Each structure stands twice: as structure tokens, then as C-alpha cells.
C-alpha positions in Angstrom: -14.2 -42.2 33.1 -13.0 -39.7 30.9 -9.6 -39.3 30.1 -8.3 -36.2 31.5 -5.0 -34.6 30.1 -3.1 -31.4 30.9 -1.0 -29.7 28.3 1.6 -27.0 28.6 0.0 -25.5 25.3 3.4 -24.3 24.1 4.9 -24.1 20.7 8.3 -24.0 19.5 9.2 -22.0 16.4 12.5 -23.2 14.9 13.9 -20.4 12.4 15.8 -21.6 9.3 18.4 -18.8 8.6 18.9 -18.5 4.8 21.7 -20.3 3.8 24.3 -18.8 1.2 23.9 -20.5 -1.9 25.3 -20.7 -5.5 23.7 -18.5 -8.4 22.0 -21.8 -10.0 20.6 -23.2 -6.3 16.8 -23.2 -6.1 15.9 -21.8 -2.9 12.9 -23.7 -0.9 9.8 -22.2 0.3 11.1 -18.4 0.1 8.1 -16.3 1.4 8.6 -12.8 -0.7 6.9 -9.3 0.0 6.4 -7.3 -3.3 5.5 -3.8 -3.5 2.8 -4.0 -6.3 0.7 -6.2 -8.5 3.3 -5.5 -11.3 6.1 -6.7 -9.2 4.1 -9.6 -8.0 3.8 -10.7 -11.7 7.7 -10.3 -12.5 8.5 -12.2 -9.6 6.0 -14.8 -10.3 7.8 -14.8 -14.0 11.0 -15.4 -12.8 10.3 -18.0 -10.1 11.0 -21.9 -10.6 7.9 -22.6 -9.0 4.9 -20.8 -7.4 3.9 -22.6 -4.1 1.2 -20.1 -2.7 -0.2 -17.0 -3.9 -2.5 -15.0 -1.2 -5.4 -13.3 -2.1 -5.4 -10.6 0.4 -1.5 -10.6 1.6 1.4 -8.9 -0.3 3.3 -11.8 -0.3 3.9 -14.7 -2.6 5.8 -17.9 -1.5 8.2 -19.4 -4.2 10.8 -21.5 -5.5 13.6 -19.2 -7.0 17.5 -19.2 -7.7 19.4 -16.8 -5.7 20.9 -14.9 -8.3 17.3 -14.3 -9.5 16.2 -13.1 -6.3 19.1 -11.0 -6.2 18.3 -9.0 -9.4 14.7 -8.8 -8.3 15.4 -7.2 -5.1 18.2 -5.0 -6.6 15.2 -3.9 -9.1 12.9 -3.0 -6.5 10.6 -5.7 -7.0 11.1 -7.3 -3.5 10.8 -5.8 -0.3 12.1 -8.4 1.7 12.2 -12.1 1.9 12.7 -15.0 4.1 12.9 -19.0 4.6 9.5 -20.5 5.3 9.8 -21.4 9.1 8.4 -24.4 11.2 6.8 -24.8 14.6 6.6 -27.9 16.7 3.6 -28.3 18.6 5.0 -30.0 22.1 2.9 -32.8 23.6 3.1 -32.6 27.4 0.3 -33.6 29.7 -0.7 -35.4 32.9 -3.9 -36.9 34.2 -6.1 -34.6 36.3 -9.5 -35.2 38.2 -12.4 -32.6 37.4 -15.7 -32.7 39.2 -17.3 -29.6 39.0 -20.7 -29.0 37.1 -20.7 -27.4 33.6 -21.2 -24.0 34.9 -19.2 -23.9 38.0 -15.9 -23.8 36.7 -13.4 -21.4 38.5 -12.6 -19.7 35.0 -16.0 -18.8 34.2 -16.5 -17.4 37.7 -13.4 -15.4 37.5 -14.7 -13.5 34.5 -18.1 -13.2 35.4 -19.3 -14.2 31.9 -22.7 -15.7 33.4 -24.0 -12.2 33.7 -23.5 -11.6 30.3 -25.4 -14.9 29.4 -28.3 -13.6 31.7 -28.4 -10.5 29.7 -28.8 -12.2 26.6 -25.1 -11.8 25.5 -23.7 -15.1 24.2 -21.6 -13.9 21.0 -24.4 -14.4 18.6 -23.3 -13.1 14.9 -19.7 -13.0 15.8 -17.4 -14.9 13.4 -14.2 -16.5 15.0 -11.6 -17.9 13.3 -9.4 -20.6 15.5 -6.1 -20.9 13.6 -5.1 -24.1 15.3 -4.8 -28.1 14.9 -8.6 -28.2 13.8 -11.5 -29.0 15.8 -12.9 -32.6 16.3 -16.7 -33.7 16.3 -17.9 -33.2 19.7 -21.4 -33.3 21.4 -20.5 -30.1 23.1 -19.3 -28.3 19.9 -21.1 -26.7 17.2 -18.7 -25.5 14.3 -19.8 -23.3 11.6 -17.5 -24.3 9.2 -13.7 -23.9 8.2 -11.0 -24.9 6.1 -7.6 -27.2 6.1 -4.6 -26.2 5.0 -2.7 -29.3 6.0 -5.3 -31.9 4.6 -8.3 -32.4 3.3 -10.2 -32.1 6.5 -10.2 -29.5 9.3 -11.3 -32.0 12.0 -8.7 -31.9 14.5 -6.5 -35.4 15.4 -4.1 -33.6 17.9 -6.6 -32.1 20.2 -5.3 -28.7 21.1 -7.4 -26.9 18.7 -10.5 -28.9 20.0 -9.5 -27.7 23.4 -9.3 -24.2 22.7 -12.8 -24.1 20.8 -14.6 -25.7 23.8 -13.2 -22.7 25.8 -15.1 -20.2 23.4 -18.3 -21.9 22.4 -19.0 -25.1 24.7 -22.6 -25.4 24.4 -24.7 -24.6 27.2 -26.3 -27.8 27.7 -25.9 -29.1 31.1 -23.0 -31.4 30.7 -19.0 -31.3 30.2 -18.2 -27.8 29.4 -19.6 -23.9 29.0 -17.9 -21.6 26.8 -17.6 -18.0 27.1 -19.5 -17.0 23.8 -21.3 -20.2 23.1 -23.5 -18.7 20.2 -20.7 -17.1 18.4 -19.8 -18.6 15.1 -16.4 -20.7 15.2 -14.5 -21.7 12.1 -11.8 -24.2 12.5 -8.8 -23.3 10.2 -6.4 -26.0 10.5 -2.7 -25.1 10.1 -1.2 -27.6 12.4 -0.8 -31.5 11.4 -1.3 -34.4 13.8 2.2 -34.6 14.7 1.9 -30.7 15.8 4.4 -29.4 12.9 3.2 -26.5 11.0 4.8 -23.6 9.4 4.5 -19.6 8.8 3.6 -20.0 4.9 0.2 -22.3 6.0 -0.5 -19.5 8.8 -0.2 -17.1 6.6 -2.7 -19.0 4.2 -5.2 -19.2 7.2 -4.8 -15.5 7.7 -5.5 -14.7 4.5 -8.5 -17.3 4.5 -10.1 -15.2 7.7 -9.7 -12.0 5.9 -11.4 -13.3 2.4 -14.5 -14.7 4.9 -14.7 -11.8 6.8 -14.1 -13.0 10.1 -14.0 -10.7 13.0 -11.7 -12.3 15.3 -8.5 -14.5 15.2 -7.2 -16.8 18.0 -3.8 -17.9 17.8 -2.9 -19.9 20.9 0.6 -20.5 19.7 3.8 -18.9 19.2 7.5 -18.8 19.8 10.4 -16.5 20.8 11.7 -15.9 17.3 10.8 -13.2 14.7 9.2 -14.1 11.4 8.8 -11.0 9.4 6.4 -12.6 6.8 4.2 -13.5 9.8 4.2 -10.3 11.1 3.3 -8.6 7.8 0.2 -10.8 7.7 -0.8 -10.0 11.2 -0.5 -6.4 10.1 -2.8 -7.0 6.9 -5.2 -8.7 8.8 -5.3 -5.8 11.4 -5.9 -3.5 8.5 -8.9 -5.1 7.3 -10.2 -5.0 10.7 -10.1 -8.2 12.6 -8.9 -8.4 15.8 -6.4 -10.7 16.6 -5.8 -12.2 20.0 -2.4 -14.4 20.9 -1.2 -16.4 23.6 1.8 -14.8 25.4 3.7 -18.1 25.7 4.8 -20.5 28.5 8.8 -19.3 28.4 8.3 -17.6 31.4 10.1 -18.1 34.6 9.4 -18.4 38.4 10.6 -14.9 39.0 8.6 -13.4 36.3 11.6 -11.6 35.2 12.6 -10.7 31.6 10.7 -10.2 28.2 9.6 -13.7 27.8 6.4 -12.9 25.4 6.6 -15.0 22.2 5.7 -13.8 18.8 3.1 -13.0 17.0 1.6 -11.8 20.9 4.5 -9.4 21.2 3.3 -7.4 17.8 1.4 -4.2 18.7 -1.4 -5.2 16.6 -1.8 -8.0 18.7 -3.9 -8.8 21.9 -1.3 -10.3 24.2 -2.9 -12.7 26.8 -1.0 -13.9 29.9 -1.9 -17.0 32.1 -3.5 -16.7 35.9 -4.4 -19.7 38.2 -7.6 -19.8 40.3 -5.9 -17.7 43.0 -5.8 -15.2 40.6 -1.9 -15.0 40.4 0.2 -15.4 37.4 0.9 -18.9 36.5 4.8 -19.5 36.5 5.5 -20.4 32.8 3.2 -17.2 31.7 5.0 -15.1 29.4 6.4 -11.8 31.0 7.1 -8.1 29.3 5.6 -4.7 28.1 3.9 -6.1 25.6 1.4 -8.3 27.7 -2.1 -6.8 27.3 -4.5 -9.1 29.4 -4.6 -12.0 32.1 -7.3 -14.9 31.8 -7.5 -18.3 33.1 -4.9 -20.3 31.9 -4.6 -23.5 34.8 -6.9 -26.3 35.7 -9.0 -25.3 32.2 -11.4 -28.1 31.7 -12.5 -28.3 27.9 -13.4 -30.5 24.9 -10.9 -33.1 23.4 -11.0 -35.6 20.9 -13.0 -38.6 20.8 -16.1 -36.8 22.4 -13.8 -36.7 25.5 -12.9 -33.6 27.6 -9.6 -32.8 29.5 -7.7 -30.2 31.3 -4.9 -28.3 30.1 -2.7 -25.4 31.7 -1.2 -22.8 29.3 -1.7 -19.1 27.8 -2.9 -21.3 24.8 -6.3 -21.8 27.1 -5.9 -18.2 28.8 -6.0 -16.8 25.0 -9.6 -17.9 24.1 -10.9 -16.9 27.0 -10.3 -13.2 26.0 -11.2 -14.0 22.5 -14.6 -15.1 24.1 -14.7 -12.0 26.0 -14.3 -9.7 22.9 -17.1 -11.8 21.1 -19.5 -10.8 24.0 -18.7 -7.1 23.5 -18.9 -7.3 19.9 -22.6 -8.3 20.1 -23.3 -6.1 23.1 -21.4 -2.8 20.9 -22.0 -3.9 17.3 -21.3 -0.6 16.4 -18.0 -0.2 18.3 -14.6 -0.3 15.9 -12.1 -2.9 16.5 -9.8 -0.3 18.3 -12.5 0.6 20.5 -13.6 -3.2 21.5 -9.7 -3.5 22.5 -9.7 -0.4 24.4 -13.3 -1.4 25.9 -11.7 -4.3 27.5 -9.7 -2.2 29.6 -12.5 -0.5 30.8 -14.0 -3.8 32.3 -10.7 -5.1 33.6 -9.8 -5.8 37.2 -6.3 -4.4 38.1 -3.8 -7.7 39.2 -0.5 -7.5 40.8 1.1 -4.1 41.1 -1.4 -1.2 40.7 -1.9 -0.1 36.9 -0.3 -1.8 33.9 2.3 -4.3 34.7 4.4 -6.7 32.7 2.9 -9.7 34.8 -0.9 -9.1 33.9 -0.7 -6.2 31.8 -4.1 -4.1 32.2 -5.5 -7.0 34.4 -8.3 -9.5 34.0 -11.5 -8.6 32.2 -14.9 -9.1 33.4 -18.2 -8.6 32.1 -20.0 -5.5 33.1 -23.1 -3.5 32.1 -22.8 0.1 31.7 -25.1 2.8 33.8 -27.6 3.4 31.1 -28.8 6.4 32.9 -25.7 8.0 32.4 -25.4 7.5 28.7 -29.0 8.4 28.2 -28.5 11.7 29.7 -25.7 12.7 27.6 -27.1 11.3 24.6 -30.6 13.1 25.4 -28.5 16.6 26.7 -29.3 18.2 23.2 -25.8 19.6 22.7 -24.4 20.0 19.4 -22.8 16.6 17.7 -19.4 18.3 17.7 -19.8 19.1 21.6 -20.8 15.9 22.1 -17.8 13.8 20.5 -15.8 16.1 22.5 -17.8 14.9 25.4 -17.3 11.3 25.0 -13.6 11.5 24.4 -12.5 13.8 27.5 -14.7 11.1 29.4 -12.8 8.7 31.9 -12.1 5.2 30.9 -15.2 3.3 31.6 -17.8 1.0 29.8 -20.1 3.8 29.8 -17.7 5.6 27.3 -17.6 2.2 25.1 -21.5 2.0 24.8 -21.6 6.0 24.1 -19.4 5.6 21.4 -21.2 2.7 20.0 -24.4 4.9 19.8 -22.2 7.7 18.1 -21.0 5.5 15.6 -24.5 3.7 15.1 -25.6 7.5 14.1 -22.7 7.9 11.4 -23.6 4.8 9.8 -25.3 6.8 7.3 -21.9 8.9 6.5 -20.3 5.5 6.3 -22.6 4.3 3.4 -22.1 7.7 1.4 -18.3 7.2 1.9 -18.8 3.2 0.8 -20.5 4.2 -2.1 -18.4 7.1 -3.2 -15.0 5.1 -2.7 -16.7 2.7 -5.1 -17.7 5.5 -7.6 -14.3 7.2 -7.7 -12.4 4.1 -8.2 -14.5 3.8 -11.3 -14.2 7.3 -12.5 -11.9 9.2 -10.3 -12.7 13.0 -10.7 -11.5 15.8 -8.4 -15.2 16.1 -7.2 -15.6 12.9 -6.1 -12.2 13.4 -4.2 -13.4 16.5 -2.5 -16.7 14.6 -1.5 -14.8 12.2 0.2 -12.5 14.2 1.9 -15.4 16.2 3.5 -17.5 13.0 4.3 -14.3 11.7 6.0 -13.9 14.9 8.3 -17.2 14.4 9.8 -16.5 11.0 11.1 -15.7 11.4 14.8 -14.6 7.9 15.7 -10.8 8.3 14.7 -10.2 4.7 14.0 -13.0 4.7 11.6 -11.8 7.7 10.2 -8.4 6.3 9.6 -9.8 2.6 8.5 -11.9 4.6 6.0 -8.8 6.6 4.6 -6.9 3.6 4.3 -9.9 2.3 2.0 -9.6 5.4 0.1 -5.7 5.3 -0.1 -5.8 1.6 -1.5 -8.1 2.8 -4.2 -5.7 5.5 -5.0 -2.9 2.8 -5.0 -4.7 0.7 -7.5 -5.3 3.8 -9.5 -1.8 5.2 -9.2 -0.3 1.5 -10.2 -0.7 2.1 -14.3 0.8 5.5 -13.8 3.8 4.4 -11.5 4.6 1.5 -13.9 4.4 3.9 -17.3 6.6 6.4 -15.4 8.9 3.8 -14.1 8.9 2.0 -17.7 10.0 5.9 -19.5 12.5 6.2 -16.8 14.3 2.8 -17.7 13.8 3.3 -21.7 13.2 6.6 -22.4 11.2 6.9 -25.8 8.5 9.2 -27.1 5.9 6.3 -26.9 6.8 5.5 -23.2 6.4 9.2 -22.2 3.3 9.8 -23.8 2.0 6.4 -22.2 3.0 7.8 -19.0 1.4 11.5 -19.5 -1.5 9.8 -20.5 -2.0 7.5 -17.3 -1.0 10.6 -15.3 -3.8 12.6 -16.7 -6.4 10.3 -15.9 -5.9 11.2 -12.2 -7.2 14.0 -10.0 -4.8 16.2 -8.0 -2.7 13.7 -5.6 0.5 14.3 -3.8 1.7 11.0 -5.2 0.5 12.1 -8.6 2.6 15.2 -7.9 5.5 13.3 -7.1 5.1 10.9 -10.2 5.1 13.7 -12.2 8.2 15.2 -10.7 10.1 12.0 -11.2 8.7 12.0 -15.0 9.9 15.6 -15.6 13.2 14.7 -14.1 13.5 11.9 -16.6 12.3 14.0 -19.4 15.2 16.7 -18.8 17.6 13.3 -19.1 15.9 12.2 -22.1 16.2 16.0 -23.3 19.7 16.5 -22.4 21.1 15.8 -26.3 18.6 18.4 -27.5 19.6 21.2 -24.8 23.2 20.5 -25.5 22.8 20.9 -29.1 20.6 24.1 -28.8 23.6 25.6 -26.6 26.4 24.4 -29.1 24.2 26.1 -32.1 24.1 29.3 -29.9 27.6 29.3 -29.4 28.4 28.3 -32.9 25.5 29.0 -35.4 26.1 27.2 -38.6 23.7 25.3 -40.7 24.7 21.8 -39.5 24.7 23.1 -35.4 21.1 24.3 -36.6 19.9 21.4 -38.3 21.4 18.6 -35.4 19.4 21.1 -32.7 16.3 21.5 -34.6 16.1 17.5 -35.0 17.1 16.7 -31.7 14.1 19.2 -30.2 11.4 17.8 -32.6 12.4 14.3 -31.5 11.5 15.3 -28.0 7.6 14.3 -26.7 5.4 17.1 -27.0 6.0 18.8 -23.4 6.8 22.1 -21.6 10.6 21.2 -22.1 10.0 21.0 -25.8 8.0 24.3 -26.1 10.9 25.9 -24.2 13.5 24.4 -26.3 11.7 25.5 -29.4 11.0 28.7 -28.3 14.8 29.3 -27.7 15.7 28.0 -31.1 13.2 30.4 -32.8 14.6 33.5 -30.8 18.0 32.5 -32.6 16.1 32.2 -35.7 14.3 35.4 -35.2 17.4 37.3 -34.2 19.3 36.1 -37.6 15.9 37.4 -39.7 16.1 40.6 -38.5 19.6 41.4 -38.9 19.0 40.0 -42.2 15.8 41.7 -43.4 18.1 45.4 -41.9 20.5 44.3 -44.6 18.1 43.8 -47.3 16.3 47.1 -46.6 19.6 48.7 -46.8 20.2 46.9 -50.5 16.5 47.8 -51.5 17.4 51.7 -50.7 21.3 51.5 -51.9 21.1 48.8 -54.7 24.9 48.3 -54.8 26.6 45.0 -55.3 28.5 45.5 -51.9 24.9 45.9 -50.1 23.6 43.0 -52.1 26.6 40.9 -50.9 25.9 41.6 -47.2 22.2 40.8 -47.6 23.0 37.5 -49.3 25.6 36.7 -46.3 23.1 37.8 -43.9 20.3 35.6 -45.4 22.9 32.5 -45.2 22.6 32.9 -41.5 19.0 32.2 -41.5 18.9 28.2 -41.0 15.2 28.1 -41.2 14.3 27.0 -44.7 10.8 28.7 -44.8 12.3 32.1 -43.4 15.1 32.0 -46.0 12.9 31.3 -48.6 10.9 34.4 -47.9 14.1 36.5 -47.4 15.8 35.2 -50.6 12.6 36.1 -52.7 12.7 39.8 -51.2 16.1 39.9 -52.5 15.6 38.5 -55.6 12.9 41.0 -56.3 15.1 43.8 -55.8 17.8 41.8 -58.3 15.2 41.4 -60.9 14.2 44.8 -60.9 17.8 46.2 -61.3 18.4 43.5 -64.0 15.4 44.8 -65.7 16.7 48.7 -65.4 20.3 47.3 -66.8 19.1 45.4 -69.6 16.9 48.9 -70.6 19.9 50.9 -70.4 22.1 48.3 -72.3 19.5 48.5 -74.9 19.2 52.4 -75.1 23.3 52.2 -75.8 22.9 49.8 -78.3 20.2 52.0 -80.0 22.4 55.4 -79.4 25.9 54.6 -78.5 27.0 57.6 -76.9 29.6 57.9 -74.3 26.7 59.0 -71.5 24.5 55.9 -72.8 27.4 53.6 -72.0 28.6 54.8 -68.9 24.8 54.8 -67.2 24.4 51.3 -68.5 27.8 50.0 -67.3 27.4 52.0 -63.6 23.9 50.0 -63.5 25.2 46.7 -64.8 28.2 46.3 -62.5 26.1 46.9 -59.4 24.2 43.7 -60.3 25.3 40.4 -58.7 27.9 38.4 -60.4 26.6 35.8 -62.9 26.1 34.8 -66.5 23.5 37.4 -66.9 25.6 40.2 -65.7 28.4 39.0 -68.0 26.5 38.9 -71.1 25.5 42.7 -70.6 29.0 43.7 -69.9 30.0 42.2 -73.4 27.2 44.1 -75.0 28.5 47.3 -73.6 32.3 46.5 -75.0 
């Protein structure tokens, strides 16, 4: 006789709060979320040790001092951090007797999965990750592969993961147990050791592996009432990648079914939470309750595979969960073009209501059962000849039914060409981010009828944009912190590589604000020159403005400075013209004084040459008059010469001419 066990299926997570530490104390297994790849590298550089990097999750596990941790957090390189939490699997079991044949198990009949098998749907081609204690070698199981993050082998040495696997993919070989989706590809990802102990960091590794290996569904038959933010972030990221996540609502319920006792991660919106029922279709007394329950499935007296080639009977929401995972695999095979959100919604279309009418906190929407759509209804609408837009509106306005899911599947199938074009454009856009690619992407995205497909593709575009924006973001941040001409030019160059984007506009605004701060000295020096136009003030303003990088601000300041110079030039030219017309010493002095207020060297040099030309002409005339007097010393000649010489600028030449006239 096989050894038969009853397992409560519960995990307990014991969170360890972050303790106060001295500035030099080294933290242990701190899970840190970072906002960008640059921040990640900075965190790694400052860490005392790097324990784990993830491929797809924006987190890293490090050992780092509190002082460095706080500094990085204050500098915006850390979104949050928390201690790595441990959880423990409690072993609770008792012997039970099971005698029914393979296909006569009550749990299989309850969900009518035999009807699915008879139609040829067995979960083929669907990839499922069981994150658990691994899966043992068993004649009733075929495992596609896996990974262990708590040892070298993913082979189960605890029993829980093997039991979960049998519920999903137990072979239909006439003996033992039959799985809900026997031909699905199950991957055993071991995150719990033989003593039943695991931790959040390891589960994050497992989730990261599932994303990297393009899994379709993740089964999480564990949880606890305590919240771990890092685990939630991992769940959200997996959901963003299109994975369906199914988790046990937990065994923390009470006999009265009161209170919110659903465990994490099942409590998260991104997760399909599964409650447990018994063979009478009543809530199991231990099953978690609350508003985040989604569905109910068999969770008592569940016969399945176990260690050492044996079978066992377990109780718990841990057992209910793989029933829903298996049902999702059947739907995914049946409707291969349906999106994850549509499949999740599709479960509601095939659900029998339990408990109070409609959704309730004990059973969620109820128990899903396999159903085939009415193909006549589907075909009539698809062949009705109405426009694609009208068809989409018709489908979206239909009441919830399995026919609605079938129609969405066909609609999505028809849009595969658009999706391929989008995928190609996304790749082209990342290599060459032009305005045209951006415009084309927006147009194609608008053509997608399925909202969640459009949202998912938009997320892919947004992810590319984020990667493209990162160099510009880093360059702008560098300039804000260290305002130099070189850093400004680098930031401007990175921004110029980008097409028109809202975030680009935000970065340009931030760069411009930082440039204004950088230009404050030049702005103030120009204002001081305008207030007190001296040579030193002009020189300082001119130097400060020309020290700025080429920009609209620099151009504006140079224009203002030029206007001030031109005003001085205009005044000087008026005085020079007056001197040229009436060549008196007084007019000369006024012209010279006006030219001295022109501090632009080139402008002043031109003006001085113009004055000097008039001076030279007058000096030549004076010399001629003096020479005439020396030849014929008459009073009239002397008076004419003296009058002309006295209007010359003061200097040696003037003095020499006056001596000759004595």
C-alpha cells in the first residue's frame, strides 16, 4: 500500500524588519529596487558585496552599509529597499485512504475537464513554471526541465512541489493520478529547500528565470499574510511580460469565513487568487477569504503524486491553485491568440457561481468548468460582413460568455500582421529613433482592437523609449550636478538624438532651468554693466557671457550686450560727425569721450580711426598755415595759423607748432 498523506498546504513567511545599524554595519541580503541601469551600476559600485543580479527585475541584492545605503537613497538611486524575508513550509499531514480510479477523482469531475480532453485540449504547447520545492522523479510525471536556486538539482526532496505537479500534468496512463492539463510543459523551479525553508530573494530568482525562459503561467502554491514589496515588484514585472500568475489564497481562514485572510502574493491585483472547496462544493474551513479572491477550486482530499514514486492526499489552497493553472493551460491551447488578460477574464465566462449570487469573498467568481463555445454564434458574427470597427464594438459590447472569448481570439488572430509590423518597427525605432518611426508606431497601435494587446505593445514602445532616454537623462543629471560647458554640450547632443517625446520635453526644460542657473553670473554681470557702463564691467560681462555654451540664453545675452554697445557707438558717431563738421577742440574732446564709452575693441578702433582722420587733416592744414606764416610773417598769416593750431588736440605736435608761431 502507498503511503498516503494529508497536507495543510500552508507556508509561513516570517518578515524580519530592518534593524537600526551603525554607519559602518553591513546589512545582510538587502533587496534594492533601482530606477535605472545607471543607478544599478552606482549601487553595485558602492556595495560591499553583490549577492544577486536579476536579468529582468529592476532589483539587486547586496550587502551594504547603512551610511552608503542612505546616501544612495537620498541621491535618487534607490526606490526602496528591504531585508530578505524567509518563509517556512509547515509539515502537517495524516494518513488517508483513496480507492477511486485515475479518471474518477472528484476534483476532475468537479471542473468537467474530461470534456476538454475529449475535444483534444490537453494544454499542449503551454509552458508552466511551478515555483515550489521542485518535482521528484515519478512514473506518472514528465517534466520538461527546470532550475534549482537552492541546490544543484530541481528534484523535489520535500514533496509539496511534486504533489502540485501531478495535479497539473499527471499522465493519463490508467494508473495513479490524471492531471488537468497532461500535455502542458511543466518546468520545476526549486525555491524551497528540503527543510521547507525559502526566501523572497530566491523566489525573485525563480520569477526572473520564468520571464527569461518565456513561460506562460507561474504557479505559486505558497503565501503569507505579511507583505514583501520586492516580491510584489517581481510579480508586477512578470505580469508586464505577459505571464499569468496563479497563487493560493492561503490557509489562514476561519470557520466563519470572516475577515480578510488572503495571503500574499495572492492578494495582489496582478495575481489570480484561488480559494479551496471540498467535494460538496463548499468552502474549505481553512480557505482564505476576502475581496481579492478570484476563483475557487478543489482543495480537499486531493490525490496526487509524491516522493519515491508514491502518491499522497493533501488538503489546502496549495492544491486548489494548480487546478486553475491547469484550466488556464487548457484555455490557452484552445484560444492561442487570446491575451493573458482575456484568458483571465475568460475564466469568469466558464465559472459556476458558488455561495452568494455573483462575486463573493468566499469563492470569488466561483468554480471554472470547461465549456465549448457555440460555434454557430461565433461564425455568424465573423461572417456577417460588417466593418472591422463595427465588429470590434459588437464583440466588446457582448455579454460575458465563452463565445466572447472565442471571438476575441479570432479577432486577435486577424491582427497578427499588425503585431508583426509593430514588432519590426519597435526594433527599427530602437536602432534609429526617428520621428517617422514614432508616427508609424502610433498609427499601428491605434489599429489594435484588443485593449490589453495595445497596452502591452505600448509598454514595449515605452520600454524602448526609456532605454533611449537614459543617456540623455544621465547627461542632463550630470550637468545639473556639475555645470560645465562640456557637460551641457553632451546633454544637448544626447537630446538631439531623440524624436519629439513628452519626456524629452521635460528633460529639455530641466536642462534649460539648469542652464539659467549656470548663466546667473553672466546675467548679473550684464545687468551691472547696464547700470554702470565701465570698461571693467563690460569686460566682465563679455567674458561671462562668452563662457556660456552656445544656447538661446547665450544668444539673448549677447544680443543685449550688443545693443548696449551699439547705443554707445551711436552716441560716439553723433559726436564724431559734429567734430567732422565743426573741427573744434571742444568737439574733438566730446567725440573722444564718447568713443571711450565704446568698450568693444573693434568698434572703438574704427571710431578712433575716423577721429584720427579728421585730426590728421586738421594737423596738415595747420602745418601749412604755420609754414605760410614762416615764409611771410604777417599778422594776418599768424592769426590764421594760431586759430587753426589751437583747435588741434593737445599734444607735442601742437606745442611744436605753437612754438614756431612765437
